[in-house]
C-alpha atoms as one frame of an Amber mdcrd trajectory, in Angstrom:
protein
  -8.317 -14.298  -4.748  -9.716 -10.767  -4.532  -9.358  -9.353  -8.036 -10.952
  -5.959  -7.227 -10.172  -4.810  -3.623 -12.174  -1.618  -4.088 -15.248  -3.621
  -5.035 -14.626  -5.898  -2.013 -14.388  -2.902   0.297 -17.618  -1.386  -1.062
 -19.489  -4.734  -0.731 -18.469  -5.335   2.913 -18.775  -1.922   4.331 -21.268
   0.972   4.503 -20.518   4.650   4.022 -21.287   6.129   7.437 -20.485   9.420
   9.255 -17.678   9.048  11.799 -19.218   9.474  15.293 -16.740  12.062  16.588
 -16.230  13.803  13.161 -19.628  13.586  11.518 -18.507  15.943   8.781 -16.476
  12.985   7.403 -18.072   9.744   6.181 -16.090   6.537   5.675 -16.604   3.060
   4.315 -16.988   1.259   7.621 -17.718  -2.345   8.653 -20.331  -3.424  11.121
 -18.401  -6.462  12.475 -14.671  -6.897  12.674 -14.584 -10.691  13.126 -16.881
 -11.351  10.136 -14.908  -9.108   7.751 -11.650 -10.517   8.992 -12.758 -14.021
   8.176 -14.172 -13.094   4.886 -10.906 -11.377   3.877  -8.864 -14.493   4.808
 -11.386 -16.785   2.978 -11.324 -14.655  -0.235  -7.431 -14.377  -0.219  -7.022
 -17.958   0.764  -4.615 -16.901   3.524  -4.756 -17.278   7.268  -3.244 -15.006
   9.985  -3.873 -11.880   8.118  -3.764  -8.603  10.177  -7.141  -7.252  11.377
  -8.960  -4.963   8.977  -7.887  -1.753  10.709  -8.888   0.165   7.602 -12.663
  -0.684   8.114 -12.992   1.097  11.512 -12.657   4.618  12.982 -10.384   3.962
  15.891 -10.497   6.134  18.995  -7.159   7.782  18.778  -7.693   8.675  15.108
 -11.091  10.061  15.785  -9.620  12.334  18.561  -6.764  13.391  16.351  -9.165
  14.109  13.415 -11.443  16.145  15.652  -8.511  18.222  16.881  -7.256  18.908
  13.386 -10.667  19.938  12.159 -11.137  22.312  15.214  -7.659  23.762  14.805
  -7.181  24.180  11.007  -4.241  26.582  11.522  -2.065  23.534  12.453  -2.143
  22.137   8.922  -3.482  24.915   6.668  -1.164  25.507   3.638   1.315  22.886
   4.983   2.582  19.457   3.818   1.097  16.801   6.083   1.787  13.086   6.674
  -0.877  10.794   8.262   1.212   7.777   9.443  -0.416   4.231   9.575  -3.469
   5.886   8.097  -5.872   2.934   8.152  -9.138   4.337   6.799  -7.543   7.635
   5.956  -9.651   9.508   8.531  -6.928  11.790   9.880  -5.564  12.501   6.347
  -9.075  13.462   5.267  -9.427  15.746   8.240  -6.113  17.504   7.308  -7.232
  17.967   3.709 -10.500  19.400   4.848  -8.726  21.693   7.256  -6.796  23.289
   4.383  -3.568  21.345   4.137  -1.612  22.113   0.824  -0.624  18.464   0.278
  -1.559  15.353   2.349   0.206  12.018   2.197  -1.256   8.913   3.910   0.784
   5.804   4.341  -0.074   2.213   5.337   1.585  -1.139   4.918  -1.849  -2.837
   4.356  -2.786  -2.871   0.605  -6.520  -2.960   1.606  -5.987   0.163   3.740
  -4.413   1.982   0.776  -7.422   1.163  -1.406  -9.771   2.237   1.421  -7.982
   5.517   1.839  -8.421   6.276  -1.811 -12.058   5.362  -1.691 -12.637   7.413
   1.357 -10.796  10.393   0.024 -12.903  10.355  -3.088 -16.136   9.983  -1.042
 -15.198  13.054   0.931 -14.044  15.070  -2.161 -10.377  15.624  -1.034  -7.073
  14.809  -2.666  -4.673  12.560  -0.821  -1.438  10.960  -1.966  -1.490   7.295
  -0.815   1.989   5.992   0.055   2.840   2.292  -0.113   5.124   1.018   2.713
   6.615   1.682   6.059   7.976   5.226   6.296   9.573   4.911   9.742  12.966
   6.485   9.476  12.024   8.466   6.362  11.834  12.249   6.069  10.134  13.663
   2.909  10.070  17.168   4.282   6.643  17.093   5.892   5.684  20.267   7.885
   3.217  18.222  10.015   3.247  14.539  11.005   0.053  12.941  12.442  -0.259
   9.517  13.969  -3.264   7.988  15.532  -3.379   4.632  17.513   0.267   3.583
  16.930   1.181   2.489  20.476  -0.423  -0.887  20.847   2.785  -2.967  20.196
   5.921  -2.266  22.217   8.521  -2.532  19.558   6.499  -0.679  16.916   5.579
   2.032  19.465   9.247   2.582  20.407  10.416   2.832  16.827   7.550   5.111
  15.754   7.974   7.393  18.732  11.741   7.758  18.189  11.176   8.582  14.500
   8.418  11.059  15.143  10.583  12.766  17.773  13.330  13.014  15.192  10.892
  14.757  12.768   9.904  17.108  15.677  13.519  18.012  16.406  14.169  19.015
  12.795  11.181  21.303  12.915   8.070  19.353  12.024   4.922  19.742  14.116
   4.017  16.237  15.471   0.673  15.194  17.012  -0.328  11.771  18.320  -3.853
  10.586  18.946  -4.156   7.815  21.546  -6.832   6.390  23.889  -4.401   5.082
  26.508  -2.747   2.220  24.673  -0.264   0.267  26.763   2.925   1.503  25.060
   2.256   5.195  24.695   5.387   7.104  25.686   3.707   9.302  28.224   6.964
  10.325  29.769   7.906  12.057  26.484   4.646  13.577  25.700   2.260  16.424
  26.819  -1.484  16.011  26.548  -3.126  18.903  24.740  -6.684  17.748  24.273
  -9.044  15.061  25.602 -12.292  13.664  24.141 -14.980  11.155  24.902 -15.153
   9.210  21.722 -17.873   6.871  20.667 -16.345   3.529  19.537 -17.266  -0.057
  18.622 -17.746  -2.174  21.732 -16.451  -5.321  20.020 -13.082  -3.535  19.361
 -12.634  -1.457  22.464 -14.729  -3.134  25.224 -16.582   0.084  25.631 -19.017
   2.205  23.867 -17.149   5.485  24.841 -13.363   5.679  24.973 -11.531   8.588
  26.584  -8.894   9.556  23.966  -6.409  12.268  23.870  -4.167  14.273  21.607
  -0.535  14.558  22.535   2.612  16.496  21.468   6.237  15.949  22.421   7.394
  17.697  25.564
């Protein structure tokens, strides 16, 4: 059993600059499979989800870069980073001047990683426990990176984000071409060549885009 998740994260990651947003440094793992196995071993559980929180995924890197380069999108506003993982996009929003940033994730390790990474980057982020799909806490901006890799989840998240958009929120999605991205409902507004981990993406550079609803 892992009594101190923060200590486990520190022991199994290194604080490194994110390739596409080097102004942000995160606690990142060198090897996904090794960390995954170690997490299962320490918890005494099998079939755990991959340690998404330990990597800077392509869609999140693209979205974070866009936010940092266009701070007017979030400055002075209430921002949600959905399925935050490492907290990369939330940290970018905070650095870009958001008035209040919330980051949600269903993985308890991710929530601890977000808190560690926020502190390491000297920003304040409210970490939210649970699945917020269907909720509306009055965010001015909703950001989501790499959320279209499973069909049912992608559909539910897209419908929810579209509902937030219709009531007036600004919504941006970062994605490197995942199978279930709802391209027919979206407009591409930026594209980047993002350095990634070959073990995760089968490539060293991943073309990744930022999208808004049509």
